[in-house]
C-alpha positions as CSV (number, residue, x, y, z in Angstrom):
1,M,52.9,-70.3,-4.9
2,I,54.8,-70.2,-8.2
3,D,58.0,-72.3,-8.0
4,S,59.9,-70.3,-10.7
5,H,61.8,-67.1,-11.2
6,K,61.4,-67.3,-15.0
7,Q,59.4,-64.4,-16.2
8,D,57.6,-66.3,-18.8
9,D,56.6,-69.1,-16.4
10,I,55.2,-66.6,-13.9
11,I,53.3,-64.6,-16.6
12,E,51.8,-67.8,-18.0
13,I,50.5,-68.9,-14.6
14,L,49.2,-65.5,-13.5
15,K,47.4,-65.0,-16.8
16,Q,45.3,-68.0,-16.1
17,Q,43.2,-65.6,-14.0
18,P,40.6,-63.7,-16.1
19,I,41.7,-60.2,-17.2
20,E,38.6,-58.7,-15.4
21,I,40.1,-59.9,-12.1
22,R,43.7,-58.9,-13.0
23,E,42.6,-55.4,-14.0
24,K,41.2,-54.8,-10.5
25,V,44.6,-55.4,-8.8
26,E,45.8,-52.0,-7.6
27,E,49.1,-52.8,-6.0
28,V,51.6,-55.6,-6.1
29,S,54.2,-56.0,-3.4
30,V,57.5,-57.5,-4.6
31,D,61.0,-58.0,-3.6
32,M,63.8,-56.3,-5.6
33,W,64.2,-59.1,-8.1
34,G,64.6,-57.3,-11.5
35,G,62.1,-59.4,-13.3
36,F,59.1,-58.4,-11.4
37,P,58.3,-55.0,-13.1
38,K,57.9,-56.7,-16.5
39,V,55.7,-59.4,-15.0
40,V,53.5,-56.9,-13.1
41,K,53.1,-54.6,-16.1
42,E,52.1,-57.4,-18.4
43,V,49.8,-59.3,-16.0
44,F,48.3,-56.5,-13.9
45,P,48.0,-53.5,-16.2
46,N,46.5,-51.1,-13.6
47,A,48.8,-52.1,-10.6
48,K,51.4,-50.0,-8.9
49,I,54.6,-51.8,-7.9
50,V,55.5,-51.6,-4.2
51,I,58.8,-52.9,-2.9
52,D,58.2,-54.8,0.3
53,R,59.6,-53.2,3.4
54,F,61.8,-56.1,4.4
55,H,63.8,-55.9,1.2
56,V,64.1,-52.1,1.4
57,M,65.2,-52.1,5.1
58,Q,67.6,-55.1,4.9
59,P,70.5,-53.3,3.1
60,K,70.0,-50.3,5.4
61,N,70.2,-52.4,8.5
62,Q,73.3,-54.2,7.2
63,V,75.0,-50.8,6.7
64,E,74.0,-49.7,10.1
65,Q,75.4,-52.9,11.6
66,V,78.7,-52.4,9.9
67,R,78.8,-48.7,11.0
68,E,78.2,-49.7,14.6
69,N,81.0,-52.3,14.6
70,W,83.5,-49.9,12.9
């Protein structure tokens, strides 16, 4: 676990893994924090970014809850 949301800290820690390993990463699941795309592109050059389901569904569920209580 990386105890930081600073892009440079995260990049530095992840880059400790050899590039040969990082190039094999195909997908990275992230929440919607805006800093993740830069981190993923720099550290895992071949990876696709996937927003995790929880963070996609949470706003939708909140809207549904408001609508139901309206």
